[in-house]
SENU-277163 format. One line per 8 residues: number of its first residue (from 1); their letters; for each residue x negated, y negated, z negated of C-alpha. Coordinates in steps of 0.05 Angstrom, whole numbers. Each point is the difference from the previous one (the first is absolute). Example, Ala and Ser with C-alpha at 12.3 -4.5 7.8 and 13.67 -1.06 7.14 Angstrom:
2
1 = as = -246:90:-156  -27:-69:13
This chain:
1177
1 = mtgtllpe = 0:0:0  -19:-73:5  -50:-19:-54  20:-49:-55  -21:-73:0  -61:-18:-41  0:-57:-50  -38:-45:49
9 = dperlgdy = 49:12:57  51:-55:15  74:15:-4  14:-34:66  -35:-32:59  40:-51:39  69:29:13  -22:71:-15
17 = wlsgrlgs = 7:36:-67  -51:54:-15  19:71:-21  -67:35:-6  -67:15:30  -5:42:63  -76:-4:3  -60:-45:-13
25 = ggqgvvye = -70:-11:25  -59:-45:-9  33:-59:36  74:6:-14  61:37:-26  61:27:37  66:-5:-38  69:28:10
33 = aydgqgrr = 44:-62:0  71:-23:15  26:-64:32  60:-41:-22  49:45:36  -30:64:-30  -39:22:61  -58:45:-17
41 = valkvlhg = -68:-24:27  -74:12:-9  -38:-62:-22  -76:-4:6  -35:-55:-39  -73:-20:-5  -34:2:-68  -17:-67:-30
49 = daaadpel = -74:4:16  14:25:70  52:-55:11  -55:-52:-13  -43:28:55  15:-37:66  -26:59:41  46:49:-34
57 = rerfgrea = 59:-48:6  -13:-4:75  -4:76:4  66:4:-37  33:-47:50  -27:41:58  27:63:-33  70:-29:4
65 = aaarrvas = -11:-22:72  -27:68:20  58:38:-31  50:-45:34  -29:17:68  11:75:-7  65:35:18  44:7:-61
73 = fctapvia = 13:75:9  -72:18:-19  -16:-48:-56  34:-39:-56  25:-65:32  -21:-64:-34  61:-37:-28  -33:-62:-29
81 = aeldgprp = -67:-27:-20  -22:-55:-48  -73:-15:15  -10:-70:-28  19:7:-73  -45:18:-59  18:74:8  6:16:74
89 = yivseyve = 46:59:16  29:38:59  69:31:-3  15:60:44  55:51:8  0:54:-54  -15:68:31  34:56:-40
97 = grslrrav = -50:56:-5  -67:22:-29  -68:-12:31  -31:58:39  -54:6:-54  51:5:-56  43:50:39  -61:45:12
105 = qegqvfag = -24:-7:-72  70:20:-25  -3:64:40  33:-15:68  -32:45:53  -10:-22:72  -14:57:48  22:25:68
113 = dglhrlat = 56:-40:32  6:-44:-62  -73:-22:6  9:-11:75  60:-45:-13  -39:-39:-52  -59:-10:48  49:-22:54
121 = aiatalta = 35:-49:-46  -65:-34:-23  -26:-1:72  66:-33:21  -8:-54:-52  -73:-10:19  18:-6:74  52:-54:-17
129 = ihdagvvh = -50:-37:-44  -53:0:54  52:-18:53  15:-63:-41  -74:-20:4  -13:18:-73  -55:44:-29  18:26:-70
137 = rdlkpdnv = -72:13:-24  22:32:-66  41:61:20  2:53:-54  50:47:-34  17:-53:-52  24:-47:56  47:51:32
145 = llgpdgpr = 68:0:-33  47:59:15  63:-40:8  71:28:12  -5:-14:75  -72:23:8  -70:-23:-21  -15:-75:-5
153 = vidfgvar = -70:-29:2  -8:-57:-51  -53:-46:-29  -30:-42:56  -46:-35:-50  -62:13:41  34:-2:68  -25:-53:48
161 = tlemslts = -33:-39:-56  -70:24:-19  -47:39:44  -9:67:-35  -75:-5:-3  -50:-3:-57  1:-65:-38  -60:-35:-30
169 = tglvagtp = 11:40:-64  3:66:36  75:9:-12  51:16:53  72:-22:10  44:61:2  0:70:-30  -67:37:9
177 = tymapevf = 25:72:7  42:-19:61  -49:-49:33  -29:15:68  -76:9:7  -8:-65:40  25:-40:-59  -57:24:-44
185 = tgqragpa = -50:-20:54  25:-71:0  44:1:62  69:-31:6  57:48:-13  46:5:60  58:46:18  -47:59:2
193 = advfawgg = -12:-8:-75  75:9:-12  -1:63:43  -58:27:-43  43:-13:-62  59:36:33  -43:62:7  -20:-4:-73
201 = ivlfaatg = 72:-9:-23  25:61:39  -56:42:-30  17:-27:-70  74:20:10  -22:70:19  -51:11:-55  19:-47:-56
209 = edpfraes = -72:-26:-2  -31:-64:27  -44:25:58  -64:-39:-17  7:-2:-75  -65:-9:-40  -23:-22:-69  -25:-68:23
217 = lggvmhrv = 7:-51:56  -68:23:26  24:72:2  63:-21:37  -41:-39:51  -46:60:11  57:48:12  37:-48:46
225 = lsadpdls = -63:-12:41  -26:71:5  50:54:-23  55:32:41  58:24:-43  28:71:6  62:-1:45  17:73:-4
233 = vlpeslrp = 59:-12:-45  35:-39:56  48:33:49  -27:11:70  43:-56:29  -32:-52:-46  -72:24:-7  -28:-30:65
241 = lvgaalvk = 37:-66:-11  -25:-10:-71  -70:22:22  1:-52:55  24:-54:-48  -57:14:-49  -58:-3:49  -55:-48:-22
249 = epaarpsa = -2:-42:63  60:-47:3  0:-3:77  9:75:2  63:1:-42  69:1:33  46:-59:-8  61:4:-45
257 = rdllmali = 42:1:63  -40:59:28  10:37:-66  75:-13:0  5:21:73  -34:66:-15  43:12:-61  66:-17:35
265 = sggsrvdt = -8:22:72  -61:44:2  -41:-54:34  47:-18:59  5:-74:14  58:-35:-35  10:-75:-10  -12:-31:-68
273 = arllaegs = 73:-16:-14  20:72:13  -58:26:-41  21:-44:-59  72:23:7  -18:73:2  -50:-8:-56  51:-35:-43
281 = raaravha = 49:57:10  -53:48:-24  -16:-46:-58  71:3:-26  -10:73:-18  -58:-19:-48  22:-14:-71  -28:4:-69
289 = egdrepal = 26:61:-37  43:-11:-62  50:-54:-17  -12:-72:19  -11:-49:-57  67:-35:-9  6:-75:-2  0:-34:-67
297 = galaeday = 74:-18:4  19:72:15  -39:24:-61  36:-51:-44  68:20:29  -15:73:-14  -18:-16:-72  64:-41:-6
305 = dalgpaer = 43:56:28  -30:50:-48  26:-39:-61  67:7:-33  52:-56:2  -19:-29:-67  -74:-2:17  15:-31:69
313 = dlvpqifl = 34:-58:-35  -65:-14:-37  -44:-2:63  18:-72:22  -5:-24:-72  -71:28:-5  -27:-22:68  30:-70:-4
321 = rlvavgpe = -40:-10:-64  -64:14:38  7:-62:46  4:-75:-9  7:-63:41  -66:-37:7  -12:-75:-6  8:-10:75
329 = gelvtrra = 65:41:2  -37:62:24  11:72:-24  -54:25:-48  -9:62:-43  -7:3:-76  -13:53:-53  55:12:-50
337 = aedelppg = -8:26:-71  32:69:-7  43:-24:-59  29:-51:48  30:55:43  71:27:-12  8:61:-46  -5:67:37
345 = sgevlrsf = -51:-26:51  -48:58:-10  30:46:53  0:-57:51  -73:-16:-14  -18:73:9  38:6:66  -33:-63:28
353 = ayvlsrkd = -70:16:-26  -28:-4:71  18:-74:6  -7:-23:-72  -59:-8:-46  3:7:-76  -57:-28:-41  -7:-29:-70
361 = gevglarp = 75:2:-12  17:-37:64  31:20:66  -16:-30:68  5:15:74  -59:43:22  23:-10:72  24:-72:8
369 = allrawpr = 22:14:72  61:36:-29  32:-69:-4  4:0:76  -3:75:16  63:21:-38  64:-29:30  39:13:-64
377 = lrawlsde = -50:-41:-41  2:-56:52  75:-2:-8  -5:-3:-76  -50:-57:5  47:-37:47  57:10:-49  -38:-26:-60
385 = wdglpvha = -47:-50:32  33:-63:-26  3:29:-70  -72:23:-6  -27:-67:-24  57:-6:-50  -13:69:-27  -75:-13:-3
393 = eirlrarq = 12:-60:-46  48:41:-44  -51:56:-5  -59:-45:-17  39:-43:-50  30:61:-34  -68:32:-11  -28:-66:-25
401 = waahgrrp = 59:-5:-48  -12:70:-26  -75:-11:-7  10:-63:-42  47:32:-49  64:-20:36  -5:-74:-15  60:-43:21
409 = adlmqggr = -50:-48:32  -15:53:53  72:9:22  27:-27:66  44:-61:0  34:-48:48  2:9:75  -50:57:-1
417 = ldaavgwa = 46:39:-47  60:-16:44  -37:28:61  -25:61:-38  66:19:-30  37:-14:64  -46:46:39  2:54:-54
425 = atgrrrla = 76:-2:-3  19:-5:72  -61:-4:45  -36:65:-14  6:54:52  -53:53:-14  -40:-23:-61  22:19:-70
433 = lsaleref = -22:-40:-61  -41:36:-52  23:2:-72  -50:-54:-19  23:-45:58  74:9:-20  -16:-17:-72  -40:-62:23
441 = ldasaalt = 58:-27:42  50:16:-55  -43:-38:-50  -9:-58:48  75:-5:13  15:4:-75  -48:-57:-14  32:-42:54
449 = rrrargrr = 70:11:-30  -24:-21:-68  -34:-63:26  49:-26:50  63:41:3  40:-55:33  -52:-16:53  -17:72:20
457 = lltaalav = 67:33:13  -23:25:68  -62:32:-28  40:32:-56  50:28:50  -55:29:42  -30:31:-63  66:35:-14
465 = llalslag = -1:26:72  -71:23:-10  18:38:-64  59:33:33  -40:19:62  -53:33:-44  48:33:-48  24:50:52
473 = gglaayqg = 54:37:-38  31:-62:-30  16:-27:69  58:47:11  33:-20:-65  -1:-74:15  62:-18:40  -10:-75:10
481 = sriaeqrd = -3:-35:67  -73:-17:-9  -19:73:-4  39:16:62  -36:-57:35  -67:26:-22  18:71:23  16:-29:68
489 = qisaqrdr = -67:-35:2  -38:63:-18  38:39:53  -14:-54:51  -75:2:-17  1:76:7  36:-5:67  -49:-52:25
497 = angreaal = -59:44:-18  33:60:34  13:-45:60  -74:-16:6  -16:74:-3  52:13:54  -34:-52:44  -66:37:-8
505 = ragtlrtt = 33:67:14  32:-27:63  -68:-16:28  -22:73:-7  62:28:36  0:-40:64  -30:56:43  29:59:-39
513 = dptaamll = 72:-24:-15  10:-67:34  74:-5:-18  -13:11:-73  -56:-51:3  49:-52:29  53:13:-52  -50:1:-58
521 = svaawrld = -24:-69:21  72:-24:-2  7:31:-70  -65:-35:-21  29:-66:24  65:10:-37  -35:20:-64  -59:-47:-1
529 = ggsearss = 2:-53:55  -73:-18:-10  -56:-8:50  -17:75:4  72:18:12  9:-54:52  -63:22:36  25:72:1
537 = lmsslyqp = 67:-23:26  -32:-39:57  -43:60:18  62:43:4  34:-48:48  -59:-1:48  -28:70:-11  1:39:66
545 = eiaafrpp = 7:68:-35  73:24:1  -6:75:-13  -50:55:-16  10:74:9  -44:57:-25  19:67:30  -5:53:-54
553 = ggglrals = -54:53:2  -67:-1:34  -25:11:70  -13:-46:58  49:-52:25  17:-37:64  50:-53:21  50:3:57
561 = rdgrtvva = -4:-52:55  56:-41:-30  -28:8:-71  66:27:-26  -24:71:-10  -61:28:-34  -23:72:10  -38:35:-55
569 = vsddeigl = -36:65:17  -28:45:-55  -27:71:1  70:30:-5  50:-49:31  16:-59:44  43:-53:-33  36:-56:37
577 = ydvrnrrl = 21:-59:-42  47:-58:14  -41:-60:-23  57:-50:-2  45:44:-44  -58:32:-38  24:71:9  -21:67:30
585 = arriplpg = 31:8:69  -26:69:16  -48:54:-26  -32:53:45  -37:57:-33  -67:19:30  -27:71:3  -59:7:-46
593 = prsepllg = -45:2:-35  -46:-45:43  -75:5:-11  -19:-60:43  3:-69:-31  48:-50:31  -34:-59:34  55:-40:34
601 = valspsgr = 74:-4:17  42:-39:50  74:-8:18  20:-3:73  32:-63:30  69:33:1  -9:30:-69  14:71:26
609 = svavitaa = -71:27:-8  -56:-1:-51  -73:9:18  -49:26:-52  -75:10:3  -40:45:-47  -74:16:-2  13:54:52
617 = ramvwdlg = 65:-14:39  44:-54:29  74:18:-1  65:-31:23  63:20:-38  71:-6:28  41:-30:-57  64:26:31
625 = tgriraql = -20:73:-4  -54:-4:-53  -47:38:46  -68:-14:30  6:-26:71  -74:3:16  -67:6:-33  -72:-12:19
633 = avpgarse = -64:25:-32  -44:-60:-22  -62:30:-34  -36:-66:6  51:-32:-48  -36:32:-59  -41:-64:-8  55:-48:19
641 = geiefadd = 69:4:31  59:-46:13  63:5:42  52:-48:27  57:4:51  -8:-37:66  57:-46:22  13:56:50
649 = eskvvvle = 39:52:-41  -36:59:32  -70:-19:-21  -40:-8:-64  -68:-32:-8  -50:38:-42  -65:-20:-33  -47:60:-6
657 = dlngfvwd = -65:-20:-33  -19:-63:39  39:19:63  69:-30:12  40:35:54  71:10:26  37:66:-7  61:12:43
665 = fvngrtyg = 33:53:-43  55:13:51  -47:25:54  -58:17:-46  -51:-45:35  -51:-46:-35  -31:-63:28  -66:-28:-22
673 = rtygraae = -18:56:-48  -74:14:-13  1:62:-44  -24:61:39  -15:-41:62  -55:-44:28  -6:-62:-43  8:-47:59
681 = sgwpgdlp = 69:30:15  29:-26:-64  20:-67:-30  -42:-19:-60  38:-47:-45  62:-5:-44  72:19:15  20:-23:70
689 = avprsgrv = 64:-40:12  48:29:52  60:-40:27  69:26:12  -17:17:73  -55:48:-23  -43:-18:60  -58:-35:-34
697 = aalldplt = -38:4:-66  -32:-62:-31  -59:11:-46  -56:-42:-29  -72:12:21  -39:24:-61  -63:-39:18  28:-69:17
705 = galdvrrm = 72:1:-25  21:-16:71  65:24:31  -4:63:42  65:20:37  4:70:31  50:27:50  36:65:-13
713 = pgqdrdpr = -2:54:22  -65:-18:37  -35:-29:-62  -40:-49:43  -6:-74:-19  55:-47:23  -35:-59:35  61:-45:-9
721 = frgacpgk = -17:-10:-74  -73:-16:9  -14:-63:-42  73:-7:-21  -15:-4:-74  -65:-36:-18  -41:8:-63  -8:53:-52
729 = lgavafsr = 67:32:-14  30:35:-61  68:24:27  41:9:63  75:13:7  56:1:52  69:-31:-6  58:48:-7
737 = dgalmacg = 21:-9:72  -71:10:24  -3:-68:36  -53:-33:-44  -65:21:-31  -28:-38:-60  -74:4:-18  -27:-32:-63
745 = grqitlvs = -67:-18:-30  -13:-70:-24  52:-21:52  64:32:26  6:9:75  63:22:38  -7:38:65  51:23:51
753 = aatgrrvt = 0:76:-2  22:2:73  -54:-45:30  -55:-3:-53  2:-77:2  1:-43:-61  66:-29:-22  -37:-46:-48
761 = dagddwpw = -49:-47:34  -74:4:-16  4:-67:-35  60:18:-43  -15:1:-74  33:59:-34  -44:15:-61  8:64:-39
769 = aesganep = -54:-12:-52  -63:-38:-13  -67:29:18  -38:39:-53  13:59:-44  76:-5:4  1:-1:76  48:54:25
777 = anaidagl = -55:32:41  -37:13:-65  60:23:-40  6:71:-26  72:4:25  30:-48:51  59:2:47  49:-40:43
785 = rfsadgry = 75:14:2  53:-31:46  71:-10:-24  53:41:37  23:-61:41  -71:-24:13  11:-67:-33  -50:10:-56
793 = lagfadrs = -68:31:-8  -27:24:-67  -73:11:-16  -31:33:-60  -73:5:-20  -17:32:-67  45:-38:-50  19:-58:46
801 = irvwrvrd = 66:-2:39  18:-54:51  60:-9:46  2:-43:62  56:-23:47  -21:26:68  28:-56:43  -42:-55:-30
809 = hrqvftyr = -52:40:-41  21:-35:-63  -15:34:-66  66:7:-37  -21:42:-59  -63:19:-39  -8:47:-60  -53:35:-40
817 = aeddvadv = 17:69:-28  -25:28:-66  -37:57:36  -22:19:70  59:5:48  8:66:39  54:-24:48  48:-57:14
825 = rldpdght = 68:2:35  50:-54:19  73:15:-12  48:-12:58  39:-49:-44  -54:-51:19  -18:-22:-71  -24:61:-38
833 = lrylleea = -71:28:1  -20:64:-35  -70:21:-16  -25:67:-23  -48:11:-58  -27:66:-22  61:13:-45  52:-52:16
841 = vvsldirp = 38:-39:54  8:-74:-16  53:-42:37  -13:-74:14  46:-55:24  -42:-38:51  49:-57:10  -20:-69:-26
849 = raesarpp = 31:-7:-69  12:-75:9  62:-19:40  -15:-45:60  39:-45:47  -20:-46:57  35:-60:30  13:4:75
857 = grffrasl = -55:-28:44  -76:4:6  -42:-39:-50  -73:-13:-14  7:-26:-71  50:5:-57  -1:-36:-68  40:10:-64
865 = spdgrwma = 25:-53:-48  -26:10:-72  70:17:-25  8:54:53  62:-35:28  -26:-19:69  -44:29:53  -24:-47:56
873 = tepeesgl = -21:31:66  -41:-31:56  13:28:70  -53:36:40  10:-49:57  19:-74:-5  65:-8:-37  35:-26:-62
881 = lrlwdvar = -16:19:-71  54:46:-27  24:14:-71  24:67:-25  43:9:-63  -38:54:-36  53:24:-49  56:3:52
889 = rrpagslp = -45:27:55  27:-49:52  -23:-60:41  7:-68:-33  -12:-43:61  -58:-34:35  -32:-68:-10  7:-47:59
897 = gtadwgdp = -62:-31:30  -48:50:-32  -31:30:63  -75:4:-12  11:-11:-75  -7:51:-55  -42:26:-59  54:-21:-50
905 = vfdrtgrt = -9:-13:-74  61:4:-46  14:-28:-68  18:49:-56  74:-15:4  6:13:75  27:-70:10  -56:-34:39
913 = mvisdvti = -49:24:52  -61:-34:33  -27:24:67  -60:-22:42  -11:-4:74  -49:43:39  -56:-52:-5  8:-4:-76
921 = drlrawdi = 2:-76:2  74:-10:-12  46:19:-58  76:1:0  45:13:-60  68:33:8  63:6:-43  13:75:7
929 = agrrplwd = 74:1:-18  17:-57:48  -49:21:55  -22:-73:6  -69:-33:0  -17:-44:-60  -66:-34:18  -61:4:44
937 = yrvphglm = -74:-15:-12  -55:-6:52  -70:16:-25  -52:-55:14  -44:11:61  -59:47:-12  33:35:-59  44:62:-5
945 = vdgrafsp = 42:33:-53  -38:50:-45  43:21:-59  75:-11:-15  43:12:-62  64:-21:-36  0:-18:-74  35:51:-45
953 = dgalfaat = 64:-42:-3  -1:-14:74  -2:-75:-10  -69:-11:30  -35:27:62  -75:-2:4  -49:9:57  -75:-3:5
961 = ltragngs = -33:-27:62  -68:16:28  -43:-21:59  22:32:66  -47:36:48  -74:4:-17  -2:-63:-43  -26:-4:-70
969 = rtsgnrll = 40:39:-52  -26:-45:-56  30:-65:24  71:-19:18  32:51:-46  63:-26:-34  57:22:-45  69:-29:18
977 = ewdarsgr = 65:9:-39  70:-20:23  69:-1:-29  24:65:31  69:-26:19  -13:-72:21  -70:7:28  -25:-60:-41
985 = lvrdvpld = -75:6:-9  -13:-2:-75  -75:17:-2  -60:-2:46  -67:16:-33  -68:19:30  -30:69:-10  -74:18:0
993 = rqtgsiaf = 9:62:43  48:46:37  50:39:-44  27:58:41  69:24:-21  32:-37:-59  55:10:-52  26:-43:-57
1001 = gaggrtiv = -21:19:-70  33:-10:-68  57:-51:1  -23:-27:67  -59:-36:-33  -54:40:34  -17:26:69  -29:71:5
1009 = cgdgrild = -47:8:60  -22:61:38  -73:-21:-9  6:15:-75  12:-70:-26  57:-29:-40  11:-74:15  36:-54:-38
1017 = aatgrqrg = 61:-14:44  -4:-75:-16  -75:-12:11  -24:58:43  -56:13:-49  -19:70:-22  24:24:-67  -42:49:-39
1025 = nafmpsqs = -39:57:30  11:35:66  36:66:7  -13:55:50  9:-30:71  48:34:47  51:-20:52  45:56:-27
1033 = favspagd = 26:-25:-67  65:-15:-36  18:-46:-57  53:22:-50  66:-39:-2  -21:-32:-66  -67:-18:30  -41:31:-56
1041 = kiavggit = -27:60:37  -37:11:65  -4:68:34  -57:7:50  -6:56:51  -68:29:15  -26:29:65  -10:68:-34
1049 = griflwdt = 71:5:-25  -11:-25:-71  45:-54:-29  -27:-50:-51  44:-40:-48  -20:-68:-24  27:-47:-53  5:-69:30
1057 = kgpspvpp = -26:-29:-65  -75:-1:9  12:35:47  -20:66:-33  7:72:22  54:44:-30  -27:72:-5  7:52:24
1065 = alhgtmeq = -6:-4:75  55:39:35  -28:57:42  43:19:60  -13:31:68  -65:-15:35  32:-49:49  -7:-75:6
1073 = idalafsp = 58:-37:-34  37:-44:49  55:-31:-43  23:-2:-72  64:-23:-36  23:-5:-72  71:18:-20  44:-58:-27
1081 = redvlatv = -11:25:-72  -75:9:13  1:70:-28  -12:33:68  -52:-14:53  6:27:71  -57:6:50  -3:22:73
1089 = seggtvqv = -63:20:36  -21:-11:72  19:72:15  71:-9:-25  -8:32:-68  45:-30:-54  -18:5:-74  41:-24:-60
1097 = wdvragrr = -33:-16:-66  23:-10:-72  -37:-64:-17  4:7:-76  -21:74:-1  -53:-10:54  22:62:37  30:19:67
1105 = lggavpll = 73:19:0  0:64:40  -44:16:58  -20:-41:60  56:-2:52  -22:-1:73  48:-35:47  8:12:74
1113 = adlgltla = -15:-73:10  -38:-45:48  -52:-52:-18  11:-69:-31  38:23:-62  34:-47:-50  40:18:-61  49:-31:-50
1121 = fsadgtrl = 45:21:-57  74:-12:-1  23:-58:-44  21:48:-55  -65:41:6  36:66:12  -25:10:72  -64:-11:38
1129 = yvadqigd = 2:-20:73  -58:10:49  -1:-27:71  -51:13:55  -17:-45:59  49:33:49  59:-11:-46  7:68:-34
1137 = lfempvdg = 30:-14:-69  -8:52:-55  39:2:-65  -27:34:-62  37:3:-67  -43:-16:-60  53:-7:-54  0:61:-44
1145 = elvarqvc = 75:12:3  2:-7:76  -58:47:7  32:51:-47  64:2:41  -40:12:64  -42:54:-32  63:36:-23
1153 = aragrtlt = 27:-5:71  -65:31:27  4:57:-51  72:13:17  18:21:-71  -14:-13:-73  -42:36:-51  34:64:-24
1161 = rdewaryl = 7:15:-74  -50:57:6  -52:-46:33  13:-53:-54  -11:51:-55  -64:24:34  -31:-68:12  32:-44:-54
1169 = pgtpyqdv = 11:43:-62  27:-35:-61  33:-56:40  76:0:11  20:16:71  16:-57:48  27:2:71  -55:-45:26
1177 = c = 31:-9:68
């Protein structure tokens, strides 16, 4: 298990709480840690002395850079890095699994096929590392983690930083027993040094001994330079490869790619992407034996579940005494005296011994990360957060009172006593007062009554409530109205706490029981109504998951073409399941027993046949008769086999080893098969794609990833398709009618299946994915799927799913699954997508969740009024400015004489609007209700309008002017203010420089500028310091807050007094923020990115409400809340108007409508025990 923290270890670094030590060395320590959301990570930090060494700091930074360059499937991806602070650290994904060294030391044996798979897996990782231009330079068994999805190579601390040569002190950088000979002779370590280390690691896995082990560094050097290790223990397939890797001359060693090629394909030429894909498949079979070490939160939950009901009630009381609120409002830990804990705590302390420390009569958290790793504890902290400082004062004052002989002078009085008794009586949710703390409050209240009975009635009443709430049994005997009121308050507090737990539970159910997740979020809102519940509710409204189905039993599974049926094949039966109704449709027994392992299964386009491939045979079963229609011996499938139906019902495509071919099971012929024939007669590559006509087969060239189309039955190349799909491809597919072929790599290309000509032009931009490790051509599993009507195309690559509209190539949906996707299918209903995981089928609604409307006409710009009442549209060609009534979704007329005018600015009430002409040297104000102009202003020659804004009450309109053309930006700048209705100029003051966009600040007394300054509206002079400059910012309605959007997607809040930053920064999607808006009550902030992603934030809680919502929108986005703040409107430049509810009650109604039902009583009892049932919908 993870080692405990030492006394000198910090509890947290940045936003990460530490759980324990994973390992340490001369320069740093690696910790298991958890972030604010409870995600488990590995955190590597430099020691204090090492952190002071500039050279080591630089190496540390290069380690992060090197790890980021390598494909994520073969290493632990870097999540974050803090390199400038006093304790530099790197945060990476936590890989569940032991190191190779630890696995071998604990008795795991690698031999035969298992050793071959391990060698292949490490060679795969090494090939990817070298392919990224990185040399590891410290490869050893300690740096190979046996993760759940295969080995991962970690610790790039020496990679690309220091030459692995002797230093002036005779030391080397790296681990001596796995260093190549050239390193000890002072040469630079290149890729060949990693290959040498690979040979040593394979030999270590086979023998359990380091191959060049000696008593001293000199002995190690001598053995590396002169000795050849005994390779007889290795199987015949590995012996020559390990021997070649361990030769003394680096130029004579094979490359990592050569090793992988020999391990995968016996030395035949295969391109790197295919090698990595095949190697990764082999790697998935390599695991550490034994159970994985569970996450810290899971350990705590297991300990909690093992307790009885009475002991469980004590758990929050104990753990909440081990934390406190620090001087800056931050969460800190503390040690509590054992006599401070509630009676009967012993069993709890024993159950949680792994996470607690007991010393000198005190209890503390041995693993501080539990505060973030355990969702239940996070919920308890949220429940009791406001009361922690109050309880801390009660606790400290009570102990002081007891230590001083219970003097009256130490008792609480006045406002502090009011707050303490009020919290203890009605504000507590999870904490219970100790006997000493109850006595202290009783004594304080009694003293208050004696001193000032008349002036302290409220405190006395609260003291009575406190006594009743602590008396327990006496509560039932008291029949007064105050007791009933208190009972209601306690019940409400319990319900709110259960509501917060329901919100957390909903987040865990979205991909396993999406309907229950939706309804639990509604229940959380009804019970609690806080930020967590509201966030869960928003997530439910916009979550794409609508259903999940797990066919019972084991075996292999495949989806039908329409995604409505899943077939499951085991050793003794074929099961057909109706995915939509979650039921077994048919079961067909299979004759058995079968000795060959199942490798793949597929369902025919009509659903009448099932194809199965084992390690020895390919078979097609007729589902009508339950009999085998045809079978084919495939002895080459022992190493790898897959099967899929062609679009032509009479054919299946088969992968036998590295040969993909077509089998016409009706006439018994095969096309492109290599096994048993001359190699040149076959088609090396993956599964071919065959259209409905059955006349051609499209496959991807294994060397270049290029498209290769073959005619059938002749098997010769079809010249019509030469050059049709450029670049390195990862998938190819035909439309259902066989008219179109889609090929995809970094870009998608459409080709006519009849002529071989491109339907998409060479210059068309249809991106599938960015270049790099996540490129579909490099994915382990990738595929393209047309919808039945050909309107949509879906693509999947590992965990990523995207859907495009075929006619305009527009991406309409994107999604990331929890695990690698095996297949994707589009339902004929046009809005449901289903994807297949190893054990489940998940259904997604791919429609945009935000309702949209568009006024008639073609527009190039649209603008919203701040109250969401009006949308102004500017025609694509010369024409009048038009107004659209947003709430009623209907035209509200056009403004006469506004051809070549636009870019409107509205006041907050939607009463007045100012527009500018195309040259930006004229302004015109309009009365919106009357559709009449109010006044005009012509900008002086040589100047143009820069920023424009209305005051909060709409009485003033301000504009800043700047020099036009290439003139000086430091002279001629002015701030002008007019009476918004009459056009009377009330102020004209000079400015020292250009402002950019502007907005009025608090009470209309200041002007907030996009260049980061706040100006006095009367003098134009800067007030206070500058804030973060950005042209994407918003000022709250009260003018006291500024929200600034960053280019990396972060949002920064500023208090206009100072101005000063308001932590924390809000972290959203990694997209540039284009526009921001505050709700009328200032409790919600909305942002929209340049890519059309909308995010809604709880300003007070500093958290996002739900997930990011991508809109099918164009560029030039603006947004505004409705006047009552219940809805958010977003408009794009072509006039698409999206409406999104943000009010909790509105959202709850829509979530209930999505779910189509309410929570049942059984579900309520399962998820919300102890809370009276409610029909939440």
